[in-house]
C-alpha positions in Angstrom: 0.0 0.2 0.3 1.7 3.6 -1.1 1.7 5.6 2.3 2.4 9.5 0.5 6.4 8.4 0.7 8.3 9.6 -2.5 11.1 8.0 -3.3 14.4 9.0 -4.4 16.2 8.1 -7.8 18.8 5.7 -6.0 22.7 5.7 -7.5 23.5 2.3 -9.3 25.6 0.1 -6.8 29.2 -0.4 -6.7 30.4 -3.1 -8.5 30.4 -5.9 -6.5 35.2 -6.2 -7.2 35.4 -2.6 -6.1 33.4 -3.1 -2.5 36.1 -2.9 0.3 33.6 -4.0 2.8 30.2 -5.9 2.5 28.5 -4.1 6.0 27.9 -0.3 5.1 30.6 0.1 2.2 31.2 4.0 1.8 31.4 6.1 -1.5 32.6 9.9 -0.8 32.0 13.0 -2.9 33.0 15.8 -0.7 32.0 19.5 -1.4 32.9 22.7 0.7 29.9 22.9 2.5 28.8 19.1 2.7 29.9 15.7 2.2 27.8 13.0 0.5 27.9 9.6 1.2 26.9 6.3 0.2 26.2 3.1 2.1 25.9 -0.3 0.7 25.2 -3.4 2.7 25.6 -6.7 1.1 25.1 -9.1 4.0 22.6 -9.3 7.3 24.0 -7.1 10.3 23.1 -6.2 14.0 24.2 -2.8 15.7 26.7 -1.6 12.9 27.6 2.4 15.0 27.4 5.1 13.2 28.2 8.6 13.8 29.3 12.3 11.9 30.8 15.1 13.0 28.2 17.5 11.5 24.6 17.2 11.4 23.5 14.8 8.7 20.4 14.4 6.8 19.6 10.4 6.0 17.7 8.6 3.2 17.1 5.0 2.7 17.5 4.1 -1.1 17.2 0.5 -1.3 16.2 -2.2 1.5 15.4 -2.4 5.0 17.0 -0.9 8.3 16.2 -0.7 11.5 17.5 2.1 13.1 18.3 2.4 17.3 18.3 6.2 17.8 18.9 8.5 21.0 16.5 6.3 23.9 13.9 6.5 22.0 11.9 3.2 20.6 13.9 1.2 17.2 11.9 1.7 14.1 12.1 0.6 10.6 14.3 2.8 8.1 12.4 2.0 4.9 12.9 3.9 0.8 10.8 7.1 0.6 11.9 8.3 4.3 14.3 11.0 6.5 16.0 10.7 9.4 17.7 14.4 10.2 20.8 13.4 12.9 23.1 16.3 15.1 26.3 16.3 15.0 27.8 13.9 17.6 25.1 11.7 17.9 25.8 7.8 17.3 23.1 5.4 15.8 23.3 1.8 15.4 21.7 0.3 12.7 20.3 -2.9 12.1 20.7 -4.9 8.5 18.0 -8.0 8.7 16.7 -8.8 4.9 20.5 -7.6 3.8 22.1 -9.9 1.1 23.9 -9.9 -2.1 20.7 -10.3 -3.9 19.0 -7.9 -2.3 21.5 -5.1 -0.4 20.5 -1.7 1.4 21.5 1.3 0.1 21.3 4.6 2.0 22.6 8.3 1.4 24.1 10.3 4.1 24.3 13.8 3.6 27.1 15.4 6.1 26.2 19.6 6.5 28.3 22.1 7.4 27.6 24.0 11.0 28.6 26.9 9.1 26.0 26.8 6.7 22.9 25.9 8.6 23.8 29.2 10.4 23.9 30.9 7.5 20.7 30.1 5.6 18.8 29.8 9.3 20.2 33.5 9.6 19.4 34.5 5.9 15.8 33.4 6.2 14.8 34.7 9.7 16.2 37.9 8.8 14.3 38.2 5.3 11.6 35.8 5.9 10.6 36.1 9.4 8.0 33.0 10.4 4.5 34.0 11.4 3.8 34.3 15.2 5.3 34.9 18.1 8.9 33.4 19.2 8.7 31.3 15.4 11.5 31.2 14.0 13.2 29.2 11.0 15.1 26.6 12.8 15.5 22.8 13.1 13.8 20.8 15.3 16.3 17.7 16.3 12.8 16.4 18.3 11.1 15.9 14.7 13.7 13.7 13.0 12.0 11.2 11.2 9.4 12.0 8.7 8.0 10.7 5.4 9.8 12.7 2.1 7.0 14.4 -0.1 7.7 15.3 -3.4 9.2 18.8 -2.6 11.9 17.1 -0.2 12.0 13.7 -2.8 13.3 16.7 -5.5 15.6 18.8 -3.4 17.4 15.7 -2.3 17.7 13.8 -5.9 19.1 17.7 -7.3 21.6 17.7 -4.5 23.0 14.1 -4.9 23.4 14.7 -8.4 25.1 17.8 -8.2 27.6 16.7 -5.8 28.2 13.6 -7.7 28.6 16.4 -10.9 32.0 16.9 -12.5 31.1 20.2 -13.2 33.6 23.0 -12.0 30.5 24.9 -10.9 29.3 22.2 -8.7 30.1 24.1 -5.1 28.0 27.2 -5.9 25.0 24.7 -7.1 25.1 22.5 -4.1 25.4 25.4 -1.9 22.0 26.7 -3.3 20.5 23.9 -3.4 21.8 23.1 0.0 20.1 26.5 1.4 16.6 24.6 -0.4 17.5 21.2 1.3 17.2 22.9 4.9 13.6 25.4 3.7 11.7 21.9 2.5 12.9 19.9 5.6 12.0 22.5 8.1 8.5 23.1 5.9 8.1 19.0 6.4 9.0 18.7 10.2 6.0 21.9 10.5 3.8 20.2 8.6 4.8 17.1 10.5 3.9 19.3 14.4 0.7 20.6 12.6 -0.5 16.8 12.4 0.6 16.2 15.9 -1.4 19.6 17.4 2.6 20.2 18.1 1.6 24.2 16.9 -0.8 25.9 18.8 -0.4 29.1 19.2 -3.2 31.7 19.2 -1.0 34.7 17.5 0.0 32.4 14.5 -2.3 32.8 11.6 -1.3 29.5 9.8 -1.9 27.8 13.2 -5.5 29.4 13.7 -6.3 28.7 9.9 -5.0 24.4 10.2 -7.3 24.2 13.5 -10.3 25.9 11.6 -9.8 23.4 8.9 -9.5 20.4 11.2 -12.9 22.0 12.8 -14.6 22.6 9.6 -13.9 19.3 7.1 -17.1 19.6 5.7 -17.6 23.3 5.4 -16.5 26.3 3.2 -12.9 25.1 2.5 -12.1 28.6 0.1 -8.7 30.7 -0.3 -11.4 33.5 -0.1 -13.2 31.6 3.3 -9.0 30.4 4.5 -8.1 34.0 4.5 -10.9 36.0 6.4 -10.7 33.3 9.1 -7.1 34.8 9.4 -7.3 38.3 8.7 -5.2 38.0 5.5 -6.0 39.1 2.3 -5.5 36.0 0.1 -2.9 36.4 -1.7 -1.2 37.7 1.3 -2.2 34.7 3.4 -1.5 32.0 0.2 1.7 33.1 0.1 3.0 32.9 4.0 0.7 29.6 4.2 3.1 28.4 1.5 6.4 29.4 2.4 5.5 28.2 5.8 4.6 24.4 5.1 5.5 24.2 1.8 2.5 23.1 -0.1 -0.9 25.6 -0.5 -4.0 26.2 1.5 -6.1 23.3 -0.8 -3.7 21.1 -0.8 -3.6 21.4 3.0 -7.3 20.6 2.8 -7.0 17.6 0.4 -4.3 16.0 2.6 -6.6 16.3 5.5 -9.7 15.6 4.4 -8.1 12.1 2.7 -6.5 11.7 6.1 -10.0 12.0 7.7 -11.3 9.1 5.0 -8.5 6.7 6.2 -9.4 7.2 9.8 -12.9 6.5 8.9 -12.5 3.7 6.6 -10.7 1.5 9.1 -14.5 0.8 10.0 -15.6 -2.0 8.2 -19.4 -1.1 8.4 -19.0 2.0 6.6 -20.7 2.4 3.3 -18.0 4.1 0.9 -20.7 6.9 0.3 -20.8 7.7 3.6 -17.0 8.6 3.8 -17.3 10.3 1.2 -19.2 12.7 2.6 -18.5 12.6 5.6 -14.6 14.2 5.0 -16.0 16.0 3.2 -16.0 15.5 -0.3 -19.0 16.0 -2.2 -19.1 13.8 -5.2 -18.1 10.5 -4.2 -16.2 9.6 -8.5 -13.8 12.6 -7.3 -13.1 11.4 -3.7 -12.2 7.9 -5.5 -10.0 9.4 -7.9 -8.1 11.9 -5.6 -8.2 8.9 -2.5 -6.4 6.3 -5.5 -4.1 9.2 -6.2 -3.2 9.6 -2.5 -2.6 6.3 -1.6 -2.3 4.2 -4.7 -5.8 2.0 -4.4 -9.5 2.8 -3.9 -11.1 3.7 -0.7 -12.4 -0.2 -1.0 -9.6 -1.6 -1.6 -8.0 0.7 1.8 -11.2 -0.7 3.9 -10.6 -4.6 2.3 -7.2 -4.3 3.4 -7.6 -3.4 7.3 -10.7 -6.1 7.1 -8.0 -8.9 6.1 
């Protein structure tokens, strides 16, 4: 079942004769302000330690890992997922299914701390966030998330630039690093809203998100949402997209699909009823949109829980 994870484009695997080890074989691409590492594992292993001196953005490309990080419970790590880890934090990794025929492959992008500080300072000076005491910053408690299309596209672009032989690659990589940090913060912000961790009464976006969730069956036009936030439609749209990386209407559709998925766990409910309870007026449109988001129809999703 598809779960809204945007997959990255995996680089070619290392030629077998060039492998230095079967566990976390490492290929490195060094640039001025970042270092791209590609790790490949070809045999089952447990509790393999790994630590970086800089903040590292990791994304799975192939296979499966089990991550042990901080004092949190271990978790499966799969393609389409990203983990952001502060500098000098040790992770321990299991490779339960790795083999020569089913290798794991993961990228780890270590980013220079000065580049992070420079980017965050620029964003806070030029594009201050909405609300009291709100700043552009990385949230190290919100370290695991699914890739959306924008984040995956940015990581793919950065990988391509790091592996390039062009003389301009450092300049292009620097620009893409800024974009990557913005995408990560936006993704973390969306997740924080989803988990109810942002409830600032002075934050127009937080107010809009709360209104959307309480009124999924109501009028969700851009005009209505901007009025709720006491802003012009243009200003509200621009601010919403800057904060969350998606338009207000895209967010509304995400919330409606999320509501529908919860309702579909009830085996006795009819699909038409799910359609209307989650804020859709047309059952055919609902089915098409649900399949676009989840890869299967609402009925197929419901049957998965029945089985």
